[in-house]
C-alpha positions in Angstrom: -6.7 40.9 3.2 -6.1 37.8 5.1 -5.3 34.5 3.5 -8.4 32.9 5.0 -10.7 35.8 3.7 -9.0 35.6 0.3 -9.7 31.9 0.2 -13.3 32.4 0.9 -13.6 35.0 -1.8 -11.8 32.8 -4.3 -14.1 30.0 -4.0 -17.7 30.0 -5.1 -20.0 28.5 -2.3 -21.8 26.4 -4.9 -18.9 24.2 -5.8 -16.0 22.3 -4.3 -12.4 23.7 -4.3 -10.4 22.8 -7.4 -6.7 22.2 -8.1 -6.8 25.6 -10.0 -8.2 27.3 -6.8 -5.3 26.0 -4.8 -2.6 27.0 -7.4 -4.2 30.6 -7.5 -4.2 31.0 -3.8 -0.7 29.6 -3.5 0.6 31.8 -6.3 1.9 28.8 -8.4 1.0 26.9 -11.4 -1.5 23.9 -11.3 1.3 21.7 -12.5 3.2 22.6 -9.2 0.3 21.8 -7.1 0.1 18.5 -8.8 3.8 17.8 -8.2 3.5 18.6 -4.5 0.7 16.1 -4.3 2.3 13.3 -6.3 6.0 14.0 -6.2 6.7 16.2 -3.3 10.5 15.3 -3.3 10.7 17.2 -6.6 9.4 20.5 -5.1 11.2 22.9 -2.8 10.3 22.9 0.9 9.1 26.5 0.6 6.8 25.7 -2.2 5.4 22.6 -0.6 4.5 24.7 2.4 2.7 27.3 0.4 0.7 24.6 -1.4 -0.2 22.7 1.7 -1.4 25.9 3.4 -3.5 26.6 0.3 -5.0 23.2 0.5 -5.9 23.6 4.1 -7.5 27.0 3.5 -9.6 25.8 0.5 -10.5 22.4 1.8 -9.3 21.0 -1.4 -9.5 17.2 -1.7 -7.6 15.5 -4.6 -9.7 13.8 -7.2 -8.0 10.3 -6.8 -10.4 8.8 -9.4 -9.0 11.2 -12.2 -5.6 10.2 -11.2 -6.5 6.6 -11.2 -8.0 6.9 -14.8 -4.7 8.5 -16.0 -2.3 6.0 -14.2 -4.8 3.0 -14.2 -4.1 2.7 -10.5 -6.7 3.7 -7.8 -4.1 3.6 -5.0 -6.8 1.6 -3.0 -6.5 -1.8 -1.3 -9.4 -3.7 -0.2 -8.9 -5.7 3.1 -11.5 -8.1 4.5 -11.3 -9.5 8.1 -13.8 -11.8 9.8 -14.4 -9.5 12.8 -13.3 -6.0 13.6 -14.3 -6.6 17.3 -11.8 -9.3 17.7 -8.5 -7.8 18.6 -6.6 -10.8 17.3 -6.7 -9.4 13.9 -5.7 -5.9 15.0 -1.7 -6.3 14.8 -2.0 -7.9 11.3 -4.2 -5.1 9.9 -2.2 -2.4 11.6 1.1 -3.5 10.1 -0.4 -4.2 6.8 -2.2 -0.8 6.6 1.0 1.1 7.7 3.1 -0.7 5.2 0.6 0.0 2.4 0.3 3.7 3.6 4.0 4.3 3.5 3.9 3.0 -0.2 1.1 5.6 -1.0 -1.8 3.2 -0.8 -5.0 3.6 1.3 -6.8 0.5 2.8 -10.6 0.0 2.7 -11.6 -2.3 5.4 -14.6 -4.8 5.4 -16.0 -7.2 7.8 -17.1 -10.7 6.6 -18.4 -12.0 10.0 -17.0 -15.4 9.3 -19.6 -15.8 6.5 -18.4 -16.8 3.1 -21.4 -15.4 1.3 -20.7 -12.0 3.1 -17.2 -12.1 1.9 -18.5 -12.7 -1.6 -20.8 -9.7 -1.4 -18.0 -7.4 0.0 -15.7 -8.4 -2.7 -18.3 -7.7 -5.4 -18.8 -4.2 -3.9 -15.2 -3.4 -3.4 -14.1 -4.4 -7.0 -16.4 -1.7 -8.2 -14.0 0.7 -6.5 -11.3 -0.7 -8.7 -8.7 -1.6 -5.9 -5.2 -2.3 -7.0 -5.0 -5.3 -4.7 -7.0 -7.3 -2.1 -6.2 -8.7 1.3 -8.1 -11.7 2.4 -8.3 -13.6 5.7 -8.3 -17.4 5.2 -8.5 -19.6 2.1 -12.1 -20.7 2.3 -14.1 -18.7 -0.4 -17.3 -19.4 -2.4 -16.9 -20.4 -6.0 -18.4 -17.1 -7.2 -16.0 -15.2 -5.0 -13.1 -17.0 -6.6 -14.5 -16.4 -10.1 -14.7 -12.6 -9.2 -11.2 -12.4 -8.0 -9.7 -14.3 -10.9 -11.8 -12.2 -13.4 -10.5 -8.9 -11.7 -6.9 -9.7 -12.7 -5.5 -7.9 -9.6 -3.1 -9.2 -7.0 -4.6 -11.1 -4.2 -3.0 -12.0 -0.8 -4.7 -14.6 1.6 -3.5 -14.6 5.1 -3.9 -16.5 8.4 -3.8 -19.9 6.8 -1.4 -21.8 4.5 -1.6 -23.8 1.3 1.0 -24.6 -1.5 -1.7 -23.6 -4.1 -3.0 -20.0 -3.1 -5.1 -18.0 -5.5 -2.1 -15.7 -5.7 0.0 -15.2 -2.7 -0.7 -16.6 0.9 1.2 -15.6 4.1 0.1 -17.5 7.2 0.5 -20.8 9.1 -1.1 -24.3 9.0 -4.1 -24.9 11.3 -3.8 -28.5 10.7 -0.4 -28.5 12.1 -1.5 -26.4 15.0 -4.2 -28.8 16.0 -1.6 -31.7 15.7 0.9 -29.7 17.9 -1.5 -29.0 20.6 -2.7 -32.5 20.9 0.9 -33.9 20.9 1.7 -31.3 23.6 -1.1 -32.3 25.9 -0.3 -36.0 25.4 3.4 -35.5 26.1 2.5 -33.6 29.3 0.8 -36.8 30.4 -2.8 -35.7 30.1 -5.1 -38.6 28.8 -8.6 -37.1 29.8 -8.8 -34.3 27.1 -11.7 -32.3 25.9 -12.2 -29.4 23.5 -14.3 -26.1 23.3 -14.2 -24.9 19.7 -15.7 -22.3 17.6 -17.5 -23.3 14.3 -15.5 -21.0 12.0 -13.7 -22.8 9.2 -10.1 -22.4 10.6 -11.2 -23.4 14.1 -12.8 -26.6 12.8 -9.6 -27.4 10.9 -7.7 -27.2 14.1 -10.5 -29.3 15.9 -10.3 -32.0 13.3 -6.6 -32.3 13.4 -6.5 -32.2 17.2 -9.0 -35.1 17.4 -7.3 -37.1 14.7 -3.9 -36.8 16.5 -5.4 -37.7 19.9 -6.9 -40.8 18.1 -3.5 -41.8 16.9 -2.4 -41.8 20.5 -5.4 -44.0 21.4 -7.6 -41.3 22.8 -10.8 -41.5 21.1 -13.5 -40.5 23.8 -13.0 -36.7 23.6 -15.9 -34.6 24.7 -16.5 -31.6 22.2 -18.4 -28.4 23.0 -19.0 -26.3 20.0 -19.8 -22.4 20.2 -20.5 -20.0 17.4 -18.0 -17.6 15.9 -17.0 -14.9 16.6 -16.1 -16.1 20.0 -16.7 -14.3 23.3 -15.8 -14.5 26.9 -19.4 -15.7 27.8 -19.2 -18.5 25.3 -16.1 -19.7 26.9 -17.6 -19.9 30.3 -20.7 -21.6 28.9 -18.6 -24.0 26.7 -16.6 -25.3 29.6 -19.7 -25.3 31.9 -21.4 -27.7 29.4 -18.4 -30.1 29.6 -18.2 -29.9 33.4 -22.0 -30.3 33.8 -21.8 -33.5 31.5 -19.2 -35.0 33.8 -15.8 -33.9 32.5 -13.2 -33.4 35.3 -9.5 -33.9 36.1 -8.1 -33.4 32.6 -7.1 -30.9 30.0 -9.2 -28.6 27.7 -8.1 -27.1 24.5 -10.0 -23.9 23.6 -9.9 -22.7 19.9 -9.3 -19.0 21.0 -7.8 -17.3 24.0 -11.1 -15.4 24.5 -12.8 -18.7 25.0 -9.9 -20.0 27.3 -10.2 -16.8 29.4 -13.9 -17.4 29.9 -13.3 -21.1 30.7 -10.7 -20.1 33.3 -13.3 -17.9 35.0 -15.8 -20.6 34.9 -13.4 -23.1 36.4 -12.3 -20.7 39.2 -16.0 -19.8 40.0 -16.5 -23.5 40.7 -13.4 -23.6 42.8 -11.4 -25.9 40.5 -7.7 -25.6 41.0 -5.8 -24.7 37.8 -3.8 -26.8 36.5 -3.9 -29.4 39.3 -7.5 -30.4 38.6 -8.0 -29.0 35.1 -5.4 -27.7 32.6 -6.3 -25.2 29.9 -4.7 -24.0 26.6 -5.9 -21.4 24.2 -4.8 -20.1 20.8 -3.7 -16.8 19.6 -1.5 -15.4 22.5 -3.5 -12.4 23.0 -1.8 -9.6 25.0 -3.7 -10.5 28.1 -2.8 -14.2 28.0 0.5 -13.7 29.9 -1.4 -11.7 32.5 -4.4 -13.9 33.4 -4.2 -15.7 36.8 -2.9 -18.1 36.4 -1.1 -17.2 33.1 -2.7 -18.8 30.1 -0.8 -21.4 27.9 -1.6 -20.8 24.3 -0.2 -20.8 20.7 1.7 -17.9 19.4 2.3 -16.7 15.8 3.6 -13.3 14.6 0.5 -11.5 13.7 2.5 -8.3 12.9 4.8 -10.2 10.6 1.9 -11.6 8.7 0.6 -8.1 8.0 3.9 -6.7 6.9 4.9 -9.7 4.7 1.4 -9.7 3.2 1.7 -6.0 2.3 5.3 -6.4 0.9 4.0 -9.3 -1.3 1.1 -7.3 -2.5 3.2 -4.4 -3.3 5.7 -6.5 -5.3 2.7 -8.1 -7.2 1.3 -4.6 -7.9 4.6 -3.4 -9.2 5.1 -6.4 -11.4 8.1 -7.8 -9.6 9.0 -11.4 -9.4 8.0 -13.1 -6.1 10.2 -16.0 -5.1 7.6 -17.5 -2.8 3.9 -17.5 -3.4 3.3 -19.5 -0.2 4.9 -18.1 3.0 4.7 -20.0 6.3 5.5 -17.7 9.3 5.1 -20.7 11.7 3.9 -20.8 15.2 5.0 -22.0 18.7 3.2 -23.2 21.8 3.7 -21.0 24.8 3.7 -22.9 28.1 2.5 -21.0 31.0 0.8 -21.8 34.3 -2.5 -23.2 33.1 -0.8 -26.4 31.8 
């Protein structure tokens, strides 16, 4: 009788495969199957192969909840990002997920849509799954959201921002300093006629305020502002710059709060025959993979998205394992990348 046929006869069609079914088919004890699943290094390669084949034949899915009740760990991590469509978050989540997976954890991903109330709803729902830790994007949370997180008594890592007083651990960079740095950069390049196209998300607005405040310190107070809704799109970049140009802005520099907006602005300027950067200089934020390959190449702000993901995972794992963390606020820094658009 073939293994496949035996497996079908072993299982009753009215129920799911169990650990005992796998053990019976593999010719080992249930304890051995459990060891293969939870401590494979303690089982011989031959036995692991037999058990894995039995698992594949039976379609057995380990009962993680039962294990969680016994160990008081779910092996689940909840992660919330503003937008899954925005590739700027991809590297961070990729490296975060890979690091957590290598440590034996699975990541459940949720999308807040840049809405604090949506983040609150997601956290409320995800906490019912008893995650061992939570990954958040940003520092701005509702009062109820903070109450839920503090009451859950599980490790929390906030990312993509910086504060000396995080909920638990923060890994990111200062948006206030970035706004300041961009303003100083354009001023030092000799630009005095300056405008901004900014999204209305919390972090974008922090950069906008710092940008305008810094320009004011340099005596530049008449700064045209074009606001667009988050998440940002290529079209909104075109429309944002079009509004500035139609209102009379010309011969200056424009800061866009994302590379996506800047790319749209670059296209809008070129469609009007504006020479970049001779007649109009552009700078974005995020250093997306395409930024170095636009024509002309886009000046922008770079920060290590992959490093944020990896450090966030390592910090969360240390907190879960009860290890002492030297730094609860980690600043990965940033740098302005000068390319052809400025």
